[in-house]
C-alpha positions, 0 to 999 in steps of 0.5 A: 411467059418468057417461053410465050416471048421467044415463041413468038419471035420477041425474043429481046423482051424474052431476055429483058424478062430474063435478065430482068428476074435476075436482077430482083433475085427471081431464079430461072427455073430449069424450064425458064432456060429449056424455053430460052434457049430454043428461041433465042437460037432459032431468032440465029444468036447460036451464042447467046444460046450457049451462053444461056446454057452456061449460066443454067450450070452456073446454078446448079441446074442440071441439064435435062433430056429438053435442054440438050434436045434445044442444043443440038439442032442450033449447033447443027443448023448453024454449021457446028457439027461438031460442037453438037456432038460434043453437047450429044456427049456431055449429055452422054456423061452427065448420065442424061438419057437422049430420046427420039428426038435427041438422035433425029437431031444429031447431025449426020458425020461422015 
């Protein structure tokens, strides 16, 4: 449901649903986080997407290639290439194997 709301550009509603889930003791799963992060970022809420990523980690969920592939372009397109590269490095340190999409989204290094 959060994914459908986010893809429909109803990001505030998706965040409200996410908060309601947590309030009711329903633990969001990795799919929920992986749908929220890119949709929030596409709405221009890059910092909020980063906070959602931090909450995912605090819950002990292990980010996967989809999580990282959602974060990297958000930082890259917002002008924060250094943060995008840092996310990629964290991905590698964490043992997550990048895919073709990961490499395609990395900002160019000059």
